[in-house]
N, C-alpha and C positions, 0 to 999 in steps of 0.2 A: 569778246572783251574778257581780259583776264585781270583779276584784282588780287593783289598780294598784301597781306598784313605783315609788316616788319617789326611790330611791337610799338608800345606807347601810342602815338598818333600817326605813325608813319604808314602811309598807304601808297602803293604803286599801282597805277592803272595802265595797262597795255591795250591799245586799240589802234586799228588802221595801220598796223605795222610799226607803230612808234609807242612811246610811253611817257608818262609823267610821274613824278613822285612828290608827295605832299608831306611836309614837316619831317625831313629826314633826321632822325635821332637814333643812330645805330651803334656807332663806336662807343657811345657813353652808356649803352644799355647792356648789362651783363647777360641778359637773356636773349640777345639778338642771335639769329641763326645765319646771318650772312655778313660779309665784309663789304665795306663801302666801295672797295676796289672792284667788286663784282656787280655793282649797280650800273646798269646801262640805261640812260634816260635822255629824253629830249627837252625836258623842262622840269624845273624845281619850283614848286609852289609852297609859299609859306603863309601860315594863318596869322602869326604874331611873333613877337621878338624874344620870347622866352627861350632859354638855352636848350631845353628839352624838345624844342621844335626846329631850331636852326643850326644845331651843332655841326652837322655834316653837310650843310647846304653848299658852302663855298668849295670844299674839296670835290664833292660830287659834280657840281656845276663845271668846275675847271677840267676835271677828268673827261667829261662828256661834251665839252664846248656847248653847254646848254645854258639858257638864260634862267635867272632867278626871278620869279614873279612874286610880288608882294605889294603892300601899301607903299606909298612914296617914301616915307621916312625910313622904313626898313630897307627899301631898295637902295637908298643912298648909302646906308651903312654897309650893305653887302657889296656895293660898287667899290667901296674903299678897300675891299679884300681882293680886288682885281677880277671880278666876274661881271659878265654882261647882266644887266638887270632890266626888268620891265615893271615900272611902277603903275599901279592902278588903284582904284578905290571902290568903296562899297557901292553896289548897284551897277557897277560897270561889268562888261563882258569882254573877254579877250579871246580872239580867234587864234588858236595855236595851229591851225590848218588840219591837224588830225583830231582835234577836240576843241570844244569851247569851254571856257572857265568863267563863270559868273561869281563875283565876290559878294557874299552875303554878310550881314552883320552878326556879331557875337558879343555877348556881355562878359567881359573879362578885363584883365590888365595887360599891358604890353610894354616891356622895357628890358634893357640890357644892363645888368648890374656889373659894374667894374669894381670888384672887391679891393683890388690893390690901391686904387686911387679914391676909393669911397665916393664913387660917382655913379649916377644912373642916367643912361641915355634913353630918351623918349623913343619908343618903338612904333609909334603910330597906332591907329585903331585896330583892335583885333577883329578877325573875320572868320568866315567859313567859305566854302566853295561849292557851287553846283557845277559838276562836270557833265557835259553831254557829248557822247560819241557813239557811233554805230547804233543809233536809235535808243540808247539807254541813258538814264539820268541818275547820276551818283551824287549824293550829298555828303560832304565832309563838314560837320558842324563846327569844327575848331574847338578850342577850349571855351566853354560857355556855361552860364547858368541858364535857368529856365526863363523864357520871355514869351509874351503872348503872340508876337509877330511870327513865331514859328508856324502858327496856324495859317497865316497868310501865305507863307512860303509853301506850305503843303497844299494849299488850295490852288496856287498858281502853277505848281510844277508836279508832274506825275513822276514821283521819285521811285526808282527801282530798288536802290540800295542806299541806306542812310547809316553813316558812321557817327555814333553818338558817344560822348564821354560819360563815364559812369563812376569815376574814381572818388567823387565827393571831395571835400576839403578845399580843393582848388577849382573844381568845376561842379556840375550837377552830380548828385548821387543817383542811385538807381531809381528811387521813387520819382524824382523830378524827370529823370530820363525816360521813364515810362510815359509820363504825361507828354513830354516832347515827342516821343514816338507816335503817340496818338495824333498829335497835331500835324506832324510831318506826313503821316499816313503813307509811309514807304512800304513797298512790298516785302522788303527784308531789312531788318535792323541788326547792325553788328556793333557790339560795344568796343570802345577804345579808351585810352588814357586811364588805365587801371593796372594795379599789381606791379608796376615798374619799381615803385618805392613803397616802403611800409605804410606811409601816411595815406596812400591811395589804394590799399588792398581792398578788393571787392570780389564777390563771387559772380563771375560772368554768367554761369549756368543758372543761378538763381534769378538773375535779371531776365534771362530768356524765358524762364518759367513765368515770371510776372507778365511779360509781354503776351505769352500764350493765353494767360488767364483773361486778357483783354481782347483776345481774338486777333492778335498781331503775330507775325512770324519773326523770330530772331534766330541768330546763329552766333556761336562763339568760334572765332578763328584762332587757332594756335599761332604763335609767332612763326613766321615763315610759311604759313598755310595760304593757299590760293583758292579762289573760286572762279568759275567761268560762267559768263552769261550768254 
């Protein structure tokens, strides 16, 4: 399994000869190291409807003839953009044939802001995903604050890698993310959703040091960097 961090919350997972990408926000990220035209994927998974998570979903899905997977409300919105969609909901598991994706809950907001018409479209419930493939379990927590059921998720799943937001302001900050990491009890924790914008600037290496002080293993991935399991 190969996992690549594309910045913000964008994670690409390659397994069993195929791949999926979660929350593609590349063209809008000045720090991105790749072009959306270079993304080759078999499924696009979305955690919620905010633009820094869905911006490149439709063009990537269209270019790869890949479905967009999300909650039903966001799936409906994405279908209006002419892409194939698979709507699912929290607690459900989708078999992608090369991997399974279980939707977990997250505590956040979810909506699409139409600035021109002063309108907000409801984007359904925010979520995270537990991806299982090649004998590994990967957690993408989505945008979320701290909540106690993280411990239940960690108790029920043997998580190899957990991607946790640390940016603060819109999601957990580093202190809450350390607590989340303890509850998820993953073998490796990787910070996401930080440093893309000034309001979410954080020190990823300081976060990893805090993890190590609690006996946990963390790793900062540079944008464009990959790890193999």
